[in-house]
C-alpha positions in Angstrom: -166.7 -108.3 121.1 -165.4 -105.2 119.2 -161.9 -106.9 118.9 -163.5 -110.1 117.6 -165.5 -108.3 114.9 -162.4 -106.4 113.8 -160.5 -109.7 113.6 -163.3 -111.3 111.7 -163.7 -108.6 109.0 -160.2 -107.0 108.9 -157.8 -109.6 110.1 -154.4 -108.3 111.4 -154.1 -104.5 111.5 -150.8 -104.6 109.6 -152.6 -106.1 106.5 -154.5 -102.8 106.2 -151.9 -101.1 104.1 -152.5 -97.4 103.0 -153.4 -96.8 99.4 -151.1 -94.3 97.6 -153.6 -93.2 94.9 -157.3 -92.5 95.2 -159.8 -94.4 93.1 -160.3 -91.3 91.0 -156.6 -90.9 90.3 -156.3 -94.6 89.4 -159.4 -94.1 87.1 -157.6 -91.4 85.1 -154.3 -93.3 85.0 -156.1 -96.4 83.6 -157.8 -94.4 80.9 -154.5 -92.9 80.0 -152.8 -96.3 79.9 -155.4 -97.7 77.5 -155.4 -94.6 75.3 -151.6 -94.7 75.0 -151.3 -98.5 74.7 -149.0 -98.7 77.7 -149.5 -102.4 78.4 -151.6 -103.7 75.6 -151.4 -102.7 71.9 -155.1 -102.8 71.1 -156.8 -101.0 68.2 -160.3 -100.6 66.7 -163.3 -102.1 68.4 -161.2 -103.7 71.1 -159.7 -100.4 72.2 -163.1 -98.7 72.0 -164.6 -101.4 74.3 -161.7 -101.2 76.8 -162.0 -97.4 77.0 -165.8 -97.7 77.4 -165.5 -100.3 80.2 -163.1 -98.1 82.2 -164.8 -94.8 81.4 -168.3 -95.9 82.4 -167.2 -96.8 85.9 -167.6 -93.2 87.0 -171.4 -93.2 86.7 -171.7 -96.2 89.2 -171.4 -96.2 93.0 -168.6 -98.7 93.1 -165.7 -96.4 92.2 -167.0 -93.7 94.6 -167.2 -96.3 97.5 -163.6 -97.3 96.7 -162.6 -93.7 96.7 -164.3 -92.9 100.1 -163.1 -96.0 102.0 -159.7 -96.2 100.2 -158.4 -93.4 102.6 -158.8 -95.9 105.5 -156.6 -98.6 103.9 -156.9 -101.4 101.4 -158.6 -104.0 103.7 -161.3 -101.6 104.8 -161.9 -100.6 101.2 -162.2 -104.2 100.2 -164.6 -105.0 103.0 -166.7 -101.9 102.1 -166.9 -103.2 98.5 -168.0 -106.6 99.7 -170.8 -105.1 101.7 -171.8 -103.1 98.7 -172.0 -106.2 96.5 -174.0 -108.0 99.2 -176.3 -105.0 99.3 -176.8 -105.1 95.5 -177.6 -108.8 95.8 -180.3 -108.5 98.4 -181.8 -105.2 97.2 -183.8 -106.8 94.3 -185.0 -109.5 96.8 -186.3 -106.8 99.1 -188.1 -105.2 96.2 -189.9 -108.4 95.6 -190.7 -109.1 99.2 -192.1 -105.6 99.9 -194.0 -105.3 96.7 -191.9 -102.3 95.6 -191.3 -104.1 92.3 -194.7 -102.8 91.2 -193.2 -99.3 90.8 -191.3 -98.5 87.6 -188.5 -97.1 89.8 -187.7 -100.7 90.8 -187.0 -101.6 87.1 -184.8 -98.5 86.7 -182.8 -99.3 89.9 -182.5 -103.1 89.0 -181.4 -102.3 85.5 -178.8 -99.7 86.7 -177.3 -102.2 89.2 -177.4 -104.9 86.5 -175.4 -102.8 84.0 -172.8 -102.0 86.7 -172.3 -105.7 87.4 -172.1 -106.7 83.7 -169.6 -103.9 83.0 -167.5 -104.9 86.0 -167.3 -108.5 85.0 -166.5 -107.6 81.4 -163.8 -105.2 82.6 -162.1 -108.0 84.6 -161.8 -109.9 81.3 -161.1 -107.2 78.7 -159.2 -104.7 80.9 -157.5 -107.1 83.3 -154.1 -105.7 82.4 -154.8 -102.3 84.1 -156.0 -103.9 87.4 -153.8 -104.6 90.4 -153.4 -108.3 91.1 -156.2 -109.3 93.5 -155.3 -110.2 97.1 -157.3 -113.4 97.0 -158.7 -115.3 93.9 -161.0 -117.2 96.3 -162.5 -113.9 97.4 -163.1 -113.0 93.7 -164.8 -116.3 93.1 -167.1 -115.6 96.1 -167.8 -112.2 94.6 -168.6 -114.0 91.3 -171.3 -116.1 93.0 -172.8 -112.9 94.5 -172.7 -111.2 91.1 -174.4 -114.2 89.6 -177.2 -114.1 92.2 -177.6 -110.4 91.8 -178.1 -110.8 88.0 -180.8 -113.4 88.7 -182.5 -111.3 91.3 -182.5 -108.1 89.1 -184.0 -110.0 86.2 -186.7 -111.4 88.6 -187.6 -107.8 89.5 -187.8 -106.9 85.8 -190.1 -109.8 85.0 -192.3 -109.0 87.9 -192.5 -105.2 87.4 -193.2 -105.4 83.7 -195.6 -108.4 83.9 -193.6 -110.3 81.3 -194.8 -113.8 82.3 -198.4 -113.4 81.4 -201.6 -112.3 83.1 -202.2 -115.1 85.6 -201.3 -114.4 89.2 -197.7 -115.0 90.1 -196.0 -114.5 93.5 -192.5 -113.5 94.4 -191.1 -117.0 94.3 -192.4 -117.6 90.8 -190.4 -114.7 89.4 -187.3 -115.8 91.3 -187.7 -119.4 90.2 -188.2 -118.4 86.5 -185.2 -116.1 86.6 -182.8 -118.6 88.2 -184.0 -121.4 85.9 -183.4 -119.1 82.9 -179.9 -118.2 84.4 -179.1 -121.9 84.5 -180.3 -122.3 80.9 -182.5 -125.3 82.0 -185.9 -123.9 81.0 -188.4 -126.4 82.3 -191.2 -124.9 80.3 -193.8 -124.7 83.1 -193.5 -120.9 82.9 -192.7 -118.8 79.9 -192.7 -115.1 78.7 -196.1 -114.0 77.3 -195.0 -111.1 75.1 -192.2 -110.2 72.6 -190.7 -107.9 75.3 -190.6 -110.9 77.6 -189.0 -113.1 75.0 -186.4 -110.4 74.3 -185.6 -110.1 78.0 -185.2 -113.9 78.4 -182.9 -114.0 75.4 -180.8 -111.1 76.9 -180.6 -112.8 80.2 -179.7 -116.2 78.7 -176.9 -114.8 76.5 -175.7 -112.6 79.3 -175.4 -115.5 81.8 -173.8 -117.8 79.3 -171.2 -115.2 78.5 -170.8 -114.4 82.2 -170.1 -118.0 83.1 -167.9 -119.0 80.2 -165.8 -115.9 80.0 -165.5 -115.3 83.8 -164.7 -118.9 84.7 -162.4 -119.2 81.8 -160.5 -116.2 83.1 -160.3 -117.4 86.6 -159.6 -121.1 85.8 -155.9 -120.4 85.2 -155.7 -118.2 88.3 -157.1 -120.9 90.6 -154.7 -123.4 89.1 -151.8 -121.0 89.8 -153.0 -120.5 93.3 -153.3 -124.2 93.9 -149.7 -124.7 92.7 -148.5 -121.9 95.0 -150.3 -123.6 98.0 -148.4 -126.9 97.2 
């Protein structure tokens, strides 16, 4: 059983190659590369954005998880990150199921995770030149789907905790439904924000999701095509 689980999550042992640099060392190197225009000659707002997207990683758990599990090899580090993304996806759902969304701490945690995901996606687009080529683009598309669901769940927690959909009783499924419908930009109209704060939150989510889908799928479209050609 133990061997089967290892095979399922880690594949062949020889794939688990050691990582030469820690996540913290790579973090410093990436900042230096952008600052000194090693691979990309950016200036002005573009350079500020790229520096920000790399620098802000240090305040989120992702880089620390990569640093801790990186000492056990690249495959184990990647699997640890996958479980972390899965955890971030289900945590807002747990908040809604247990009723923890009623506490302001739920909004703080959901917003924190949301900002990490948005910065990560933006960095894949604007700072892709400092990243190592991913082992599997299909894996990244799967991560994209989990990130998309995480965004929807986090906004559902925000709508529920701040009572942004009005005063009539709503249950957990109503908030999830409204958030996903907003994320798909469908907007049936059966539910709507009942305050200016709610309207602003909906606008932020809609713009965020559209940018997320368009930019991210645009970025990976060429990668999937390249992968398809390599398979042939």
